[in-house]
N, C-alpha and C positions, 0 to 999 in steps of 0.2 A: 512423377514416377514415369520412369523410361520404357516405353513400349518398343519390343522388338518385334521385327517383322522380317522372316526367314521366305527367302525366293527360293524354291526347290526346282529341279528338272532335268530333264536329259540335256546331253551335250547337244549344240546347233538350234537349240528352240528360241532363242533371244532372251535369255534369263538376265545376264548382265545387263543388255539394253532396259528391260523393263523393271530392273532392280534400280538402276538410274533414273527412269522416267516417275518412277514411284516416288522416289527420293525427292526429285525436282518437286512434283505435285504438292506433296505435305510441306514442302519449304514455302512454296508459293500460299499455300493456304494458312501460312502464319506459324508453322512449327519450326523447333530448332532439329534439324536433322543430321545424322552423320549416316554414309553409305558407305559400308566396308566390304569389300570383296575378299575372299579367302581362296578365291579359283588361282591357281598357280598361271593359269594362262594371263590373267592381267588385261581384259579386254576393257575395265571399268574406265581407265583414262582414254580409250579411244572415243567412246560411247560420249563422254564428257567433253568431247573436243580437246582433249591436253596432250601435249606430249610425254607427260610422266606424272606418277601419283608415287608417292611413298608410305613410310610407317605412319606418320605423324599426320593429324587430320589437316586437310588443306580446304581452305575456304574457296568456294566455288562461287561466284561473283552473278548474284541474280537481282532484278529489279526489288529487292527487299535488303532491310538493314538490322541486322541483330541489333545493334545498338537501340534503335526505336523501338524495341520489342516488338519487332516483326520476325517473320520465319527467317531462317538461313541454312545453309547448305555447306558441310564439309565432306571430304571423300579421303577414302585411303585405302593401301592395300596391306594385308598381312606379310609383315616381314618376321619370318620365325625367329630368327638368330635375336633380333632384337627386343623383341617380346619376352624370347628366354633370358635375355641378360637382365631385363627390368624385373623379372621374378626373383632371379639370384640376388639382384641387389635388394630386393623387398625383404627377401626369406635370411640373408646370412646375418648371422649374429651381430658382425661388426664390417666395416668397410674393408679392412685388412683381408677378414675373411672371403667377401666377397670379391675381391681382388686374385686372391690366390685359386677359387673356383674358377674365375674369367679364363684365367691363363691354365687351368688343367686341360690336357689335351684330349683326357676321356669327356671332358665336358663340351669341348669344342666338337668332338665327333656326334656326341647325342645332340647338340643343337642343332646339328644339319643334317643328320645322314640318318638318325634313329628312327626306325619305323614308329609311325605314330605321333611324332614330334611333332608335324605338322597340324595334325588334328587338336593334340593337345595344348597348343600355343594359339589355334584359333579361337578356341574356347576361352583361355587366358584372356586375348585380345578385346573379344566380344564383353566380357566382364570389366574388364578396364574400362571401356567407353561408356556402359550401364552403369559402373560404380562412380564416373566422375561426376553424373547427375548433370553434366553440361548439356544435354538433348533431350528432348521431347520424345524421338523417335529414332530407332538406328534398324536400317536396313541393312539386312545380310545377304549378300551375293554367295552363294555354295557352289563348290564345284559340282560337276555332271553327277546326277543322281547315285551312281554307285559309292563316288568317295563321299558324298556329302551323309550316307548312311554312317561312315565312318566316323565323322563330326558329331553325330548323335550320340553315339556310344563311347566318345571319347572320355567325358566324366567317369562314367563306370570303370572304364578300363585304365584309366589313371588312377582310379583311386585303388584299383588292385594291384598295380603296378608298385604304388607307394606302400603298401601293406607293410608293417614292420617284419612281420614273420618272413616275408619274401626278403627283404633288404637283410636280415641276420643271415639269411644263407649265402650273401654275397660278401656281405662284412668280413674287412682284415683289420688288424691293428694298424694304426697309424704311427705309433711311435716308437723308439727302438725298445723301450721297456716291454712293450705290447709284442715287439716282433720277438722278443726274447722268450717270452712265455710262450708264444705260439712256437717257437721252435724246442722249447724243451716238452711241450704235448704232442706236437705233429712235426718232429724233426725232417720226417722223409720229405713230405709233404712241402715244407720250407725249402728243403736244400734243392728240391727238383724246381719249384718255382723261380728260386732265385738263379738257377742255371739258364733257364729259359729265358727269363726276362728282366731281371736285376732285380735288385732290393728297392730301389729307387722309382722303378716301376712300378712294382706290388705298394709301396706307400702311397704312391699317385693313385692307383685304383683303390686303394682303402680311405682316401681322403674324398673321394668324389661320391662312394658307398655309403660314408659318414653324413656327406652333406646331402643326400638324400633323405637319408633319417630326419635329418633338422627341416629340409623342406616338407615332410610329411604335416607337420602342425602347421606348416603355414597353408599349405594348399587345401587341406581337407576340408576346411569351412568354406573355401572359394570353389570347390567342387560341388558342393550343398547348392551353392547361391547360382551356380549354371545349371544344376539340374532343375531349380526353381524358376529361373529365368527361360528355361525352354517348354518349362510348362506351362507356363503362362504367355509364350510367344504366340504370335499368330502367324502360321505356316500358309503359304501360298504354293500351288502346284504349278508351274508354267509347262504349258504343252503347246503343241499345234495340234489339228486335225490328221495330220500325218499317224498312220497306223502303228508303227514302230515309236514315237515319240508318246502317242496314247496309250501304249502298253506302259511304258515305262512308268507315266504318270499314275495308273492303276496299280503297279505293284509297289510304287512310294507310298501311296495313299494306304495301301495295305501294313506297310511298314508304319504308318503315324499313327493307323488305328490300333496296330498291335502295341503300340508302344503309348498310347494313351496320350499321345501330343495333340494340340489344338489346330486341326485344319481347318483353314478360314474360307478357303474359295479357288478356284481355277482362274489361271488367266491365260486364256487361248490366244495364242498369238497367229499372225499371218492368216487371219480368216477370209475368205473370198468375198470382194465386193458384192452386194446382194443388189438385183435388178430392182428399180423402183416401181416398176409394173410387172403382173404376173404374165401378162402376154405381151410378146414383141411388140415394139411401135409399129402402128400402121403408117407407111410412108406411102404419101401419094406417087403414083406411077408415073405421072407426066411431069416429075420434077424437071426442071432444065439443067441439063449437063454444064459445067464451066466449060467454056470457049474453048480451053486447050485441052479437054479431055474427049474421048470420043465416048459415043453411046455406049458401047459395049464396056467397056472400062467402069464409066457411072453406073451401070446395072450392078456391075461387081461390087463395087462401094457399096451402095444399098442394100445387095444380098449379105455383105459382110458385116453390117450394122446389124441384120437380123439374128445370124448366126452366133453372132458377140451374145446378145442378149440370151439366146439358147445355152449356150456354153455357161454364161455366168450363173445361168438359173440352176444348171446340173451341178456346179461347183457347191452353191450355196445350200442345196437341196443333201449332198455330200457332207457337208460342214454340219447341218442341223442335225444326222445320222450320228456324226460322232460325237457332238454336243450331249445328245439324249443319252448315249453311253456312258459320258461322264457323269451326268447327274445321279444315272439309276446307281453308279457305283458308291457316291457319294449320299444318297439318299435326298429326298425330296427338297428339303431345305438347303441342298447345297448352293452356295452362292458361285456365279459364274461371269468373267468378264471377257467380252471377245474383242480381238484388236487387229485392227486390217490392217492388209499386208502395205507397206510402205514401197514408194516407187523406189528408192534407196536406203541404204543402211542411216540408221540414226547416227548421228557424230558429232552434233552440237546441241546445244541447250536448246535450242529453238526446235529441233526435232524431237527432243526428249519431252519439250513441255506441251507438243501436239498429241505425242503418245499418250502423255498423261493425262489429257481431256476424256480418254477412254475408260479412265478407271476412278469413274465417281463413287465416292461411298465405301472404298475400299477399306479404310482404317476405320469406319463406324463401327457401332456395336449392333 
């Protein structure tokens, strides 16, 4: 069974980087993993140290070998049009019918610009990966929190859109005979439409709407499958100790709880390094200064060491208060992983592997 792990969070908290780090860790542990980003910003390639990523899973070379039965990693980004095209070819009754739909200008508009299409196709691409049974785990990198909520509601909204009662309102005859019958019963309506857009346009619209009716039969069971996959997925909220990011995480947690979706823990990124001792280090007062540094400058260095300890102690206490608030919101059994601030952005597999070390047991029961 393929396990789906969904990383959600506000923009700018390192969600894509941690999604990639989680995928790398699972692959190094021996899993067959795909990491899919549906975030239009497409930062996943940068995190993996790649120039580009496409719609098809791309093998990321690790120190493992899928063919030897060990873990492996593939990565891909959502291509809305390519995913929709595959759905058309699967759903059309014949290849010729699929070609007509793919050439239909109203389909082309819908596949690229209609509101909600991105979320619908994100749902479809996730289902394709799960249905393939090629992976033990699929890590899903979502857009920033507000848009991730659109993804969560996509199955239900798509089901409502494809309701036959709605489509019948839009439907028009596709054949000459059908248009003649419509002309007989609604002559004035057809006459106005014909003058405004032309009979060929009317037929093109009718053909597209008729296809949507056919699509209903193919998509309805897939919508239910995606609902089931989300209900059994593991949702992780990526945040930082910064108040604005934490507030968004808590709002998203409430959404998950309202939808009864399985929250599995927080990934708190960019936590401050914690001093190894409670008290500042005791420095010998008679330390000899380097030959090229005068005593006053040397004393300033020693004072800076002490102040640095105090500074990081304050930051650690601030982080502790932030983590406590997250735990209170999710309940005493909430799981929480802390990831320290890196000196530079993670942009290669080595850096992702180091980040992944801070995620032990993240996919355990």
